[in-house]
C-alpha positions as CSV (number, residue, x, y, z in Angstrom):
1,M,48.6,25.1,20.1
2,R,45.7,26.9,18.3
3,Y,43.9,24.4,16.1
4,I,42.2,25.3,12.8
5,D,39.1,23.3,13.1
6,F,37.2,22.3,10.0
7,R,35.0,19.6,11.6
8,S,31.8,21.7,11.9
9,D,30.5,25.2,12.6
10,T,29.4,23.8,16.0
11,V,33.0,24.5,17.2
12,T,32.6,28.3,17.0
13,Q,33.5,30.2,20.1
14,P,31.2,32.9,21.4
15,T,32.1,36.5,20.7
16,D,33.5,38.9,23.3
17,A,30.1,40.7,23.1
18,M,28.3,37.4,23.8
19,R,30.5,36.7,26.8
20,Q,29.8,40.2,28.2
21,A,26.1,39.8,27.6
22,M,26.0,36.4,29.3
23,A,27.8,37.9,32.4
24,N,25.3,40.8,32.6
25,A,22.1,38.9,31.6
26,E,18.9,39.3,33.7
27,V,17.8,35.8,34.8
28,G,14.9,34.1,36.5
29,D,13.4,30.6,36.7
30,D,12.4,29.8,33.1
31,V,10.3,26.8,34.1
32,F,8.0,29.3,35.9
33,G,8.3,31.6,32.9
34,D,10.2,34.2,35.0
35,D,13.4,34.5,33.0
36,P,13.3,38.0,31.3
37,S,16.2,37.3,28.9
38,I,14.6,34.0,27.6
39,N,11.2,35.7,27.4
40,R,12.8,38.5,25.4
41,L,14.5,36.1,23.0
42,E,11.3,34.1,22.5
43,E,9.0,37.1,22.0
44,S,11.4,39.0,19.7
45,S,12.1,35.8,17.6
46,A,8.4,35.0,17.1
47,E,7.8,38.6,16.0
48,R,10.9,38.8,13.8
49,Y,10.1,35.6,11.9
50,G,6.3,35.8,11.7
51,F,5.2,33.2,14.1
52,E,2.8,33.3,17.1
53,A,5.2,31.8,19.6
54,C,8.8,30.6,20.2
55,L,10.5,28.2,22.6
56,F,14.2,28.3,23.6
57,V,15.7,24.8,24.0
58,P,19.1,23.4,24.7
59,S,19.8,21.9,21.3
60,G,18.7,21.5,17.7
61,T,18.1,17.8,18.3
62,Q,15.7,18.6,21.0
63,A,14.0,21.3,18.9
64,N,13.4,18.8,16.1
65,L,12.2,16.1,18.6
66,L,9.7,18.5,20.2
67,A,8.4,19.6,16.8
68,I,7.8,16.0,15.6
69,M,6.2,15.0,18.9
70,A,4.0,18.2,19.0
71,H,2.7,17.5,15.5
72,C,2.3,13.7,15.8
73,Q,0.8,11.2,18.2
74,R,2.0,7.7,19.1
75,G,1.6,5.5,16.0
76,D,1.9,8.4,13.6
77,E,4.5,8.9,10.9
78,Y,6.7,11.7,9.6
79,I,8.2,11.7,6.1
80,C,11.7,13.1,5.7
81,G,14.8,12.8,3.5
82,Q,17.1,9.8,3.7
83,D,19.9,12.4,4.5
84,A,17.8,14.3,7.1
85,H,19.6,15.1,10.3
86,N,16.5,14.2,12.3
87,Y,16.5,10.8,10.8
88,R,20.2,9.9,10.6
89,F,21.9,11.8,13.4
90,E,19.5,12.3,16.3
91,G,19.5,8.9,17.9
92,G,16.2,7.8,16.6
93,G,14.6,10.1,19.2
94,A,11.2,10.5,17.5
95,A,10.7,6.7,17.3
96,V,12.3,5.9,20.7
97,L,10.7,8.7,22.8
98,G,7.6,9.7,20.7
99,S,6.7,6.4,19.1
100,V,6.6,8.3,15.8
101,Q,7.7,6.3,12.8
102,P,10.1,7.9,10.3
103,Q,9.6,7.3,6.6
104,P,12.8,8.3,5.0
105,L,12.8,9.0,1.2
106,A,15.7,9.6,-1.2
107,N,16.9,13.2,-1.4
108,N,17.4,14.7,-4.8
109,P,20.9,16.0,-5.6
110,D,19.8,19.5,-4.7
111,G,18.6,18.3,-1.3
112,S,14.9,18.4,-2.1
113,I,12.5,15.4,-2.0
114,D,10.3,14.7,-5.0
115,L,6.8,15.6,-4.2
116,D,5.3,12.8,-6.3
117,L,7.5,10.3,-4.3
118,I,6.2,11.8,-1.1
119,K,2.6,11.4,-2.3
120,A,3.2,7.8,-3.2
121,N,4.5,7.1,0.3
122,I,1.6,8.7,2.3
123,K,-0.1,5.9,4.0
124,P,-3.8,5.0,3.3
125,D,-6.3,5.5,6.1
126,D,-6.1,1.9,7.1
127,S,-5.5,0.3,10.5
128,H,-2.6,-1.7,9.0
129,F,-0.5,1.5,8.6
130,A,1.0,4.3,10.6
131,R,-0.8,7.6,10.1
132,T,1.2,10.0,8.0
133,R,1.0,13.4,9.7
134,L,4.1,15.4,9.0
135,L,6.6,16.3,6.3
136,S,10.0,17.4,7.5
137,L,12.4,19.2,5.2
138,E,15.9,20.5,6.0
139,N,17.5,23.8,4.7
140,T,20.4,23.9,4.3
141,I,21.0,20.2,3.9
142,G,24.6,19.1,3.3
143,G,25.4,22.7,2.6
144,K,22.8,22.9,-0.2
145,V,20.0,25.5,-0.3
146,L,16.4,24.4,-1.1
147,P,15.0,26.7,-3.9
148,M,12.3,29.1,-2.9
149,D,9.9,27.8,-5.5
150,Y,10.3,24.3,-4.2
151,L,9.4,25.5,-0.7
152,A,6.2,27.1,-2.0
153,K,5.3,23.9,-3.9
154,A,6.0,21.9,-0.7
155,Q,3.8,24.1,1.3
156,A,0.9,23.8,-1.1
157,F,1.4,20.0,-1.3
158,A,1.4,19.6,2.4
159,F,-1.8,21.6,2.8
160,N,-3.5,19.6,0.1
161,Q,-2.4,16.4,1.7
162,R,-3.4,17.5,5.2
163,L,0.1,17.2,6.4
164,K,1.9,19.6,8.8
165,L,5.2,20.9,7.5
166,H,8.3,21.2,9.7
167,L,11.7,22.8,8.7
168,D,14.9,21.6,10.3
169,G,16.4,25.1,9.9
170,A,19.6,24.5,11.9
171,R,21.4,26.4,9.2
172,V,18.4,28.3,7.7
173,M,20.3,31.6,8.2
174,N,23.0,30.3,5.8
175,A,20.2,29.6,3.3
176,A,18.8,33.1,3.7
177,V,22.1,34.8,3.2
178,K,22.9,32.7,0.1
179,L,19.5,33.5,-1.4
180,G,19.7,37.2,-0.4
181,V,16.3,37.0,1.3
182,N,14.9,37.7,4.8
183,P,14.9,34.4,6.8
184,A,11.2,35.0,7.4
185,D,10.7,34.6,3.6
186,I,11.9,31.0,3.9
187,M,10.1,30.3,7.2
188,Q,6.7,31.5,6.1
189,H,6.1,28.2,4.3
190,F,6.3,26.1,7.4
191,D,4.1,25.2,10.4
192,S,7.2,25.0,12.6
193,V,10.9,25.8,12.3
194,S,13.9,24.9,14.4
195,V,16.9,27.3,14.3
196,C,20.3,26.5,15.7
197,L,22.0,29.4,17.5
198,S,25.3,27.6,18.3
199,K,26.5,26.8,14.8
200,G,27.5,29.6,12.4
201,L,25.8,32.1,14.6
202,S,28.4,31.3,17.3
203,A,26.2,31.3,20.5
204,P,27.6,28.7,22.9
205,V,24.3,26.7,23.5
206,G,20.8,26.6,22.3
207,S,18.2,26.6,19.5
208,I,14.7,28.1,19.1
209,L,11.6,26.4,17.9
210,L,9.0,28.6,16.2
211,G,5.3,27.8,15.5
212,D,1.7,28.7,16.4
213,E,0.7,29.0,20.1
214,A,-0.9,25.5,20.2
215,T,2.2,23.8,18.8
216,I,4.6,25.7,21.0
217,G,2.4,25.0,24.0
218,R,2.6,21.3,23.4
219,A,6.4,21.6,22.7
220,R,6.9,23.4,26.0
221,R,5.2,20.6,27.9
222,L,7.2,18.0,26.0
223,R,10.4,19.9,26.7
224,K,9.8,19.5,30.4
225,M,9.0,15.8,29.9
226,V,12.3,15.1,28.2
227,G,14.4,17.1,30.7
228,G,14.9,20.3,28.8
229,G,13.3,22.7,31.3
230,M,16.0,25.1,32.3
231,R,16.1,27.4,35.3
232,Q,18.3,30.6,35.2
233,A,19.3,30.1,31.6
234,G,18.9,33.7,30.6
235,C,22.7,33.9,30.3
236,L,22.4,31.5,27.4
237,A,19.5,33.3,25.8
238,A,21.4,36.6,26.0
239,A,24.1,35.1,23.7
240,G,21.4,33.7,21.5
241,Q,19.8,37.1,21.1
242,L,23.1,38.5,19.9
243,A,23.5,35.6,17.6
244,L,20.3,36.5,15.8
245,D,20.8,40.3,16.1
246,T,24.4,40.5,14.9
247,M,25.8,37.3,13.4
248,V,23.5,36.5,10.4
249,E,24.9,38.8,7.7
250,R,28.5,37.8,8.4
251,L,27.8,34.2,7.3
252,A,28.5,35.5,3.8
253,E,32.2,35.6,4.8
254,D,32.0,31.8,5.6
255,H,30.4,31.2,2.2
256,D,33.2,33.1,0.4
257,N,35.9,31.2,2.4
258,A,34.2,27.9,1.5
259,A,34.3,28.8,-2.2
260,Y,38.0,29.8,-1.8
261,L,38.7,26.5,0.0
262,A,37.2,24.5,-2.8
263,K,39.2,26.3,-5.4
264,R,42.5,25.7,-3.5
265,L,41.7,22.1,-2.8
266,N,41.9,21.5,-6.5
267,E,45.5,22.6,-6.4
268,V,46.4,19.5,-4.3
269,D,47.4,16.4,-6.2
270,G,45.1,13.5,-5.5
271,V,42.2,15.6,-4.3
272,E,39.0,16.3,-6.2
273,C,36.5,18.9,-5.3
274,D,33.5,20.0,-7.4
275,E,33.5,23.7,-6.9
276,S,30.0,24.1,-8.5
277,L,28.5,22.2,-5.5
278,V,29.7,24.6,-2.9
279,Q,26.7,26.9,-2.0
280,T,27.2,27.9,1.6
281,N,29.8,26.9,4.2
282,M,30.4,23.2,3.4
283,V,33.0,21.7,1.1
284,F,33.4,18.1,0.2
285,A,36.8,16.7,-1.0
286,K,37.2,13.3,-2.5
287,F,40.4,11.2,-2.1
288,A,41.5,8.1,-4.0
289,N,39.5,5.1,-2.7
290,D,42.5,3.5,-1.1
291,Y,43.7,6.6,0.7
292,D,44.1,6.4,4.5
293,V,42.1,9.4,5.6
294,L,42.5,8.4,9.3
295,A,46.3,8.7,9.0
296,L,45.9,12.0,7.2
297,G,43.8,13.3,10.0
298,Q,46.6,12.6,12.6
299,R,49.3,14.2,10.4
300,L,47.1,17.3,10.0
301,K,46.4,17.5,13.7
302,D,50.2,17.4,14.3
303,K,50.3,20.5,12.1
304,G,47.5,22.3,14.0
305,V,44.5,21.4,11.7
306,V,41.5,19.3,12.8
307,I,39.3,17.5,10.3
308,Y,36.3,15.2,10.7
309,K,37.7,12.1,9.1
310,G,35.9,10.7,6.1
311,N,36.0,10.2,2.3
312,P,34.6,12.3,0.9
313,L,36.0,14.7,3.5
314,R,33.5,17.3,4.8
315,L,35.1,20.7,5.6
316,V,33.1,23.4,7.2
317,T,34.0,27.1,7.3
318,H,32.9,29.3,10.1
319,K,33.7,32.5,12.2
320,D,36.9,31.0,13.6
321,V,38.3,30.0,10.2
322,S,39.9,32.8,8.3
323,R,41.0,33.1,4.7
324,A,44.6,32.8,6.0
325,D,43.6,29.6,7.9
326,V,42.4,28.1,4.6
327,D,45.9,28.8,3.1
328,T,47.6,27.3,6.1
329,F,45.4,24.2,5.8
330,I,46.2,23.8,2.1
331,E,49.9,23.9,2.7
332,A,49.6,21.4,5.6
333,L,47.5,19.2,3.3
334,K,50.1,19.3,0.6
335,Q,52.8,18.3,3.1
336,S,50.7,15.5,4.6
337,I,49.1,13.8,1.7
């Protein structure tokens, strides 16, 4: 059975062109710097997005970890949102592996963090406290796009507070498409940026980390330390290259399908969805508090639809979910609820 999978855009399958590129990729030992496909991806990405250097890594989690550890030393601190992926969903890696303390703060409804709140939580220069070194933002966050004027203010704030500024840009391409800007226009505000190639961009594996030469040099050494040094991984980089070259603009289709999904969810009795909150490819549906979403998930799976169980229920559109698939899901939901 073919399943319609709304759990995440991480489930996307590589395109036929990616599979062909992977089969034909030039490869070498990347730890020795000899893989031409990886070198091409790193050099072209740095040039395209306005950075001195780039590093290809196995995952977005590792890209964020390397960025935090490259910017901070043991006993330092990074500030992030309470909802930040690198705080909630990455196994506490910065604290466990880097001895870097997270200081999570409340995210505003639009995903931003109040700059005055950040300022109030920067630690004094005192031996009692961890040293605040880094501010980490996420864009998109929960499907929401951070406004461009906020990014400019955050950049100026970080500079004035002598903080480095990192962007968890796992879905930064979704943000750029939504805003109608070049991704580099978003990235220019940051000292480092991680970009996931295996979500909506549909590559099978990998992320890139962008920054200046010194930061990426430290990150490369740290990548080896945490076991991320790959050998003949050019086949993966070849797919990642196509992801950046050919798959960004089509994200608009995912956004349109998400808006359509939100509209259709409000046709289902017992389901509430605030259509105004749908900005990119994530939709959140709310069920009655006593509703058994676990049982619903099994009934939907029996009908060929897979969801990530929760209330509110997060539904993610991507390359492998069509407009017709949305209609199929709505009918299955009406029959299962």
